[in-house]
N, C-alpha and C positions, 0 to 999 in steps of 0.2 A: 352172812349166810342166812340169817333170818330173812332178809329181802328175797333171796331165792325160793325159800319155802313158801312165802307169801305169793311170789310170782307163779310158783307151781299150782298153788291152790286156786289163784285167779284163772289161770289157763284151764284147769279142770273144770272150774264153775262155768266157764264159758262153752264148755263141751269140746275143747280143742283135742282133736284125734289125730293120730299119727296114721299116715296112708303105709302101705307095705313098705318096708325097709328094703333098701337095695342089698345085694349079696356083699359080704365084706370082701374086701380086696385081700390078696395073698398076705398072710402074716398077721391079719386083723381077725379078732374074735367077734367083734361086735361092728356092724355097719353103722355109718353115720349118714343121715339124710339131711342135708343142709336145706332142702326145700320144706320139710317139716319144721325145722327148728327156726331158721332165719326167715324163711318165706311165710308159711302158714301162721306160725306163732309169733313172728316178728321180735325174736330174741336177737339183739344186737350183736355185731361181731366180736365187740369187746368183752362179752361174757365168756366166750370159748378161747378167745385170743387176748388174754388179758395185759399182755406186756406191749401191745403194739403202739399205744399212745405214749409210752414212756421208755422205750428202748428200741435198738435196732431190730430185734427178734420179735415177732408177733406172739410166739409162745403157744402153748396149749393149756388150758385149765386142768387142774388135777381132777381125778374121777370124783372127788368129793362134790365138786360143783355139779357134776352130772347127776349124782345121787341126791343132791339138795333138791332137785325137782322131781326126780324119777322115783323117790320114796312116796310121792303122791300120785304122779301121773303115769299111767301106762305100766304100773308096777307088775302086772299079771303077764305082760308080753314076754315071750321067750327071749328076746334080745335084751330086754330090761333085767329079766332074771339072771341072765349072764353077766351083765354089767355088775349087779348087785353082788353076786358071788365072787367076781374078780376083785371088787372093791373090798369085800369082806376078808378076802384072802391077802390083802395087801399087795396085789399084783398091779403094776402100771398098765394103763390101756396103751396099746400100740396102733398107730395110724400110719397109713402110707403117706410119705411125703410126695407132694405134687410139685412144688417149685423148689429149686436150688440154684443160687447163683454161684459162680466160681469163687474160690477162695480169695482171689486176687481183687474181688469186687466188694466194695463197702456199700450195703444197702441198708437204709434206716426207715423202718415203717414209721417211727415217731417223727421223723423230718418231713416225710410225704404227707402223713396225716394232718400235721401242724400247718401244712400249706393248703390244706383242703382237698388233697388228692383222695377221692372215695376209693375204697377197696376194690369196687367192681372195675376200676380202670385198668388193673392188671389182672385181677382174678375173674373177671367176667361176673355175670349175674348169678352168684352162687345161691341166692335166695330161690331160684328156679330150678337148682340142680338136685335131683335125688343123688346122683353119683357124682362125686367130684371129678372134674375133668380140667385138663390144661386148656385154657382158652387162648392164651398168648405164649409164645415162646419168649421168655423174658431175657432175650439177647441184647446185645449193645444197641443194635439198630432201633429195636423197639423203644428202649429207653431214651436214645438220642432224639428220636422223632418227638416224643413226649416232651422232653426238656426243651426243645426247639419251639414247639408249639405253645408251651407255658412261659417261654422266655427264662427258663431255669439256667442254671450254670451248665455249660458243655466243656468246662475245663477238666482235663483228665483226672487231676488229683481230687475232684469233687467225689468221684465214685471209685478210684482205683487206689489201692493202698501202695 
């Protein structure tokens, strides 16, 4: 946690400023701008998606990670004030899920990252996106094309339960 505080102070010292936040999606109280976080401030995917390198699911960091930086950075902005209030009240943050593979498909972020597949291969260049968007439909054909190009397994049981 100390490292996140140091990162926030470093970014603040550099004068990192967030541009206007996108409007939150339905069901979300706070918008999230990948361009500001991953693009402008170069915060790596693993900070907010901490389980990607070590499990099937990429996961989302708890609000305490957001607060670790935002107690120093942009703390007077309305969205950050909302974040702080939600955190103080112990309410979890809610985000709109962009991708979901069917239950009969086994997908492992860990396995793909270990093989050098970059996040943007499936998710697009999120570092340039203010609004999250689905760049690729993660359907079987998309995955099979990639597996063939990279000479990865095309055995049905590699991905299907």
